[in-house]
C-alpha positions in Angstrom: 0.0 -0.3 -0.1 2.7 2.1 -0.2 3.3 4.8 -3.1 7.2 4.6 -4.2 9.4 6.5 -7.1 11.2 3.9 -9.3 14.4 4.6 -11.4 15.8 1.8 -13.6 15.2 0.7 -17.4 12.4 -0.7 -19.1 12.1 -3.9 -21.3 9.6 -5.8 -22.7 9.2 -9.9 -23.1 10.2 -11.1 -26.7 6.9 -12.1 -28.8 4.5 -10.3 -26.2 3.2 -7.2 -25.5 4.2 -7.2 -21.8 6.7 -4.5 -20.2 9.1 -4.6 -17.5 11.1 -2.7 -14.9 14.6 -2.7 -13.7 14.8 -1.1 -10.5 18.3 0.7 -9.9 16.4 2.7 -6.7 13.6 3.0 -4.6 12.3 5.5 -2.4 8.9 6.3 -0.3 6.7 9.1 -2.0 3.4 11.1 -1.1 2.7 9.8 2.9 5.5 7.0 2.6 8.5 9.7 2.6 6.6 12.0 5.0 6.3 8.7 7.4 10.1 7.8 7.4 10.7 11.7 8.0 8.3 11.3 10.3 9.3 8.4 12.2 13.7 9.6 11.9 12.8 13.0 13.2 11.1 11.1 16.0 14.5 8.9 16.9 16.3 11.5 16.8 14.7 13.9 19.5 13.9 10.8 21.5 18.2 10.0 21.4 18.2 13.5 23.2 15.9 13.2 25.3 13.2 15.5 24.3 10.5 13.4 25.6 11.7 12.3 28.9 8.7 11.8 31.1 11.3 14.1 33.7 10.9 16.8 31.5 7.2 16.9 31.7 5.8 19.7 34.1 3.2 19.3 36.0 -0.4 20.7 34.8 -1.5 23.5 37.3 -4.7 21.7 39.4 -6.1 25.7 38.8 -4.9 27.1 36.7 -5.5 32.0 37.0 -5.5 32.1 33.0 -4.9 29.5 29.6 -3.0 30.1 26.9 -4.8 28.6 23.9 -3.3 28.2 20.5 -5.1 27.5 17.1 -7.0 29.3 14.6 -9.6 32.2 15.7 -11.5 30.8 13.4 -12.0 27.6 13.6 -14.5 25.4 15.6 -11.9 24.3 18.3 -11.2 27.4 20.2 -15.3 27.7 20.2 -15.2 23.6 22.0 -12.4 24.5 24.5 -14.5 27.8 25.2 -17.5 26.4 26.2 -16.0 23.3 27.6 -14.1 25.7 30.1 -17.0 28.0 30.3 -19.3 25.0 31.3 -16.8 23.7 34.2 -14.9 26.2 35.6 -15.0 29.9 33.9 -11.8 31.6 34.0 -9.5 34.3 31.6 -8.5 32.8 27.9 -6.1 34.2 25.7 -6.5 33.4 22.4 -3.2 33.4 19.8 -4.5 32.9 16.5 -2.7 31.2 14.3 -2.6 29.2 10.6 -2.5 25.1 11.9 -1.6 23.9 8.7 0.4 25.5 5.3 3.6 27.0 4.9 3.7 29.3 8.2 2.1 27.6 10.4 5.0 26.0 11.8 6.6 29.3 12.2 3.2 31.0 13.7 2.8 28.4 16.1 6.6 28.3 17.8 6.6 32.4 17.9 3.0 32.2 20.0 5.0 29.5 22.4 8.2 31.9 22.7 5.3 34.5 22.6 3.2 34.0 25.8 6.5 33.0 27.5 7.7 36.0 26.9 4.6 37.3 28.1 4.3 40.5 30.3 2.2 42.4 32.6 0.7 44.5 30.4 -3.2 46.2 31.5 -4.2 43.9 34.6 -2.8 40.6 32.3 -0.8 38.4 33.0 1.2 35.6 31.5 -0.9 32.9 31.2 -0.7 29.3 34.0 -0.7 27.1 31.0 -1.2 26.5 26.9 -2.8 24.6 24.9 -2.4 24.3 21.1 -4.6 22.5 19.6 -6.2 22.0 16.5 -9.5 19.7 14.5 -8.4 16.5 12.6 -7.0 16.3 9.4 -4.5 13.9 7.2 -1.1 13.2 7.7 -0.1 16.3 5.1 -3.0 18.8 7.1 -0.9 18.1 10.7 2.1 18.2 9.8 3.7 21.5 11.5 3.0 19.8 14.3 6.1 17.5 13.4 8.4 20.5 12.4 11.3 20.8 14.4 11.1 24.8 15.5 7.4 23.4 17.0 8.8 20.5 19.0 11.7 22.4 19.9 9.7 25.5 21.5 7.6 23.0 23.2 10.1 21.9 24.9 12.3 24.9 26.0 8.7 26.4 27.6 8.8 26.9 31.0 4.7 27.2 31.0 3.1 23.7 30.8 2.0 22.3 27.5 -1.5 20.2 26.7 -1.2 19.4 22.9 -4.7 18.6 21.3 -3.9 17.9 17.5 -6.6 16.0 15.7 -9.0 13.4 16.3 -8.2 10.6 19.1 -6.1 8.3 16.6 -4.0 11.3 15.6 -0.7 11.1 16.7 1.9 14.0 15.9 6.0 14.5 16.7 4.0 17.6 19.5 2.2 15.0 21.4 5.7 13.9 23.1 7.0 16.4 23.6 4.6 18.0 25.5 3.4 17.8 29.5 -0.1 16.4 28.7 -1.7 14.9 25.5 -5.4 15.4 25.3 -6.6 12.9 22.4 -9.2 16.4 21.1 -9.6 20.5 22.5 -12.9 19.2 23.7 -10.6 17.0 26.0 -7.3 19.2 26.2 -10.5 21.7 28.1 -11.2 18.6 30.1 -7.8 18.2 31.2 -7.2 22.0 31.4 -9.8 23.1 34.7 -11.5 20.6 36.7 -15.7 21.0 37.7 -16.7 23.9 39.9 -19.6 22.3 41.2 -17.9 20.0 42.4 -15.4 21.3 44.3 -18.2 23.7 45.6 -19.7 20.1 46.2 -15.9 18.8 48.0 -15.8 21.5 50.6 -19.3 20.9 51.8 -17.7 17.9 52.5 -14.0 18.5 53.9 -16.1 21.7 55.8 -18.6 18.8 57.2 -16.2 16.6 58.1 -14.3 18.9 60.3 -16.8 20.6 62.7 -18.2 17.2 63.3 -14.4 15.7 63.6 -13.7 19.4 66.0 -16.7 18.4 68.1 -16.6 15.1 68.9 -12.3 16.2 69.8 -14.1 18.8 72.2 -16.8 16.2 73.6 -13.7 13.7 74.5 -11.3 16.3 75.4 -14.6 17.3 78.1 -14.9 13.6 78.8 -11.3 12.9 79.5 -11.6 16.2 81.7 -14.6 15.2 83.9 -12.5 11.7 84.8 -9.9 13.0 86.0 -12.0 15.7 88.0 -13.1 12.6 89.4 -9.9 10.8 89.4 -8.3 13.6 91.5 -11.0 15.1 93.6 -12.2 18.9 93.9 -9.9 21.6 92.6 -11.3 23.3 96.2 -9.5 20.8 98.2 -6.3 19.5 96.8 -5.1 22.5 97.1 -6.4 22.9 100.9 -4.9 19.9 101.7 -1.2 20.8 99.3 -1.7 24.0 101.4 -1.9 21.9 105.0 1.0 19.7 103.6 3.5 23.2 103.0 2.0 25.0 106.5 3.9 21.6 108.1 6.9 21.7 105.4 7.3 24.9 106.9 6.8 24.5 110.6 8.9 21.1 110.5 10.8 23.4 108.6 11.4 26.3 111.6 11.6 23.8 114.2 14.9 22.2 112.6 16.3 25.2 112.0 16.2 26.4 115.8 17.5 23.0 117.3 20.0 23.6 114.7 20.9 27.5 116.1 20.1 26.1 119.7 22.6 23.5 119.7 24.8 25.7 118.0 24.7 28.8 120.5 25.4 25.9 123.0 28.4 24.9 121.4 29.6 28.2 121.3 28.7 29.1 125.0 31.0 26.5 126.0 33.2 27.6 124.0 
């Protein structure tokens, strides 16, 4: 099923209207050539360590702002906006780029670098997360996301990146180097933010557990205090008993001191 380009000599069978080609060189053409080039690049980046898991950054649990790199005219940006709005509404910055064609890879790379160099302006801040997305297409349509300039920008990004290129069965090199791969742009939005209502329910649950735990601890300490009070007796009685013992001790101390003083006075008199 591969498309190939063959170079060689054409010969004929004598006495038959049949031709054959004796091939000197053969090479992949069309999608086959792209697949070969794709595999060569994949091996190159793999050997450089660009795909290693230890180089991947953690996706923030709740980003304040999200930067989206995609075409402003496609359905992808609308899918992401609607999904984020349904789950946890927040600020989204769109960096519109061409997602296929001759200039696509350079525009995508510039967008990634641009978000990383983003300066605070008019109350805007650098995004906490970047989503690079586009809809499905052929290998040729998605080729911009296999270009080295894009792969390098993703690897060098200080901002975590989610890739969402094509359909679930589509795979591009950006999926290997990004910090997280989403099968679709909608799935990328789901991985980017939690569900606000779920968080509210969880907070209520934790608050209830905290209050119950505090009450239980308070009741337990109260029971311990009552038990210790019964064992030790009334506080006034304890103080009185200790006070009496102190009085006896002081009296004994005074008597002992007087005896010692009297004895020493006698010794002095004798001397």
